[in-house]
N, C-alpha and C positions, 0 to 999 in steps of 0.2 A: 048688348048681351051682358049679363052679370057673370062675373068671375067667382067661382067657388074657391075658397081658400081653406086649407087645413093646416093646423099646427103639427109639425113633426119634430122628432129628435133623433140625432145621429151621434154615435160615440165611436171615436177612433181609439181602439184598445191597443195598448203597447205592451210587449213582453220582450225583454232582452234586445232592445233596439230595433224591433220590427213591429209592423201593424198587420192586423188580420183584415183581409178583404175577401168578399165572396162574389161569385158571378150571380147576379140577379137574373133569374130565369126570364121574367117578363121584359125587363129593361135591356138585357143583353150587355150590361156593363158591370165592372167590379166596383163594389161599394162596401163601406163598413156596416156594422149592425145599426139598425135604426128602424123607425116606423112612426105611426101616428100617435099623438098624445091623446090618451083617453080622457073622457069628460071629468073623471075624478083624479086626474094626475097632474103633477107639475112637470114641466119639460124635462128636468134632470131625472125625475123618477121614471118617466117613460123611457128615456134612453137607457138607464140601468136595467130596467125590465127587459127591454129588447135585447140587450147584450146577453142576459141570463137565458132568455128563451132561444135566441138564435145560435148561441155558442156553448151554453152550459157553463160558461166561465163566470166568476164572481168579480165584477169590476170595482175598482176603487177610483172614484172621480178625483181628478187633479183639479183642485179648486183653491184659488187664492182670493176669493171674494171677501172684502173686509166686512166685519160685522157692523151692524147699525143699531144703536140703542133706541129701539122702538117699543114702547110699552105694549102695544097690541100687534106687533108685527115682527118679521124677521127678514134678513137679507137672504135671497135665494142665490144658489150658485149661478154665476154668470156664464153664459155660453162663450166659448172662445171665438166663435163666429156666429152670425145669423145670416141666412141666405134665403132668397126668394127664387124658387125654381118653377119654371113653367112645365106643367105636366101634360096638359092637353092644349095644343095650339091648333086652331081651325085653319082651313085653307085660305081664309081671308086675312089671316094674321092675328085675329082676335084670340085671346087666351080664355079657355073655359075652366081651367083648373090649375091652381098653384099650391105649392107647399111652402110654408114659412118654416124653415128648418133651423133648429137650435143645435149647434155643433159643439160637442163636449169632447174632452180628452180624458182617458182613464188608463190605469195600469191593471194588468192581470198577472197572476203568478204562475200561469201555465199556458201551454200552446195546445193542450188537448181539447179539441173541439168536440163537444157532445151535445148536439142540439136537442131541444124538446121535441116530442112527437109532433109531426105535422110541419116542422121547419125543414129548411134545405139540408141535404146530406152533408156530412163533414167533408166529403170529397170536393165540394165546390169552394172550399175555403183555402186560402194560401196566405203565408206570412211574407211580407215585403220589408226588406231592410232599405236603408238609404240608397244604396247602389241599384237595387232592384227597382225602386220607385223612379229614380232618375233615368233609367234605361227602358222604362215601360212605355206602353202606349195608352196608359190610363188617362182618364179625363184630367185636365190641368188642375182643377179645383181639388180633386181627390189627392193628387200628388202633393200639392201645396199643403193641404191640411194634414196629410199623413206625415210629411216631413216636420211640420210644426209640432205635431203630437209627439213624435220621437224625441225632438229637442226638448220640449217642455217636460215630458215624463222623465227623460234622462237627467235634466237639470234638477228636477224635484227629488229624484233618487239620490243624487250626489249631495244634496243639502241635508 
């Protein structure tokens, strides 16, 4: 059986030492903003679009990708992580659907969540600082990436 794979993009947004996570209604877990990469988008563009749609915030990607002198090209922002997530696993253990996720970190200058129409309500969002994350029952990858994002954005802010 063939596995369907989709490219996705996730952005851990940081403000004042905390990341924003929301309870995903269908998945039943807390995750950062993100979603599918559209046909006409690059992964980092999709992530930034998803942040704007889901939170109403204007993210600034934290990117230290070196430039490359290429006459007909450009270096793209490198994701901090790339993950392969099984979305649909059949009873026999075969995987029907996977997401190839590009994980980015960004800073935002506000915690005022104001989603676009049709997105999840602001009430499903919460800000988690380091101690909240360490004491939570969140998925381990979410905790790890959120802690890294807080550290990276904090380091970037101090420089």
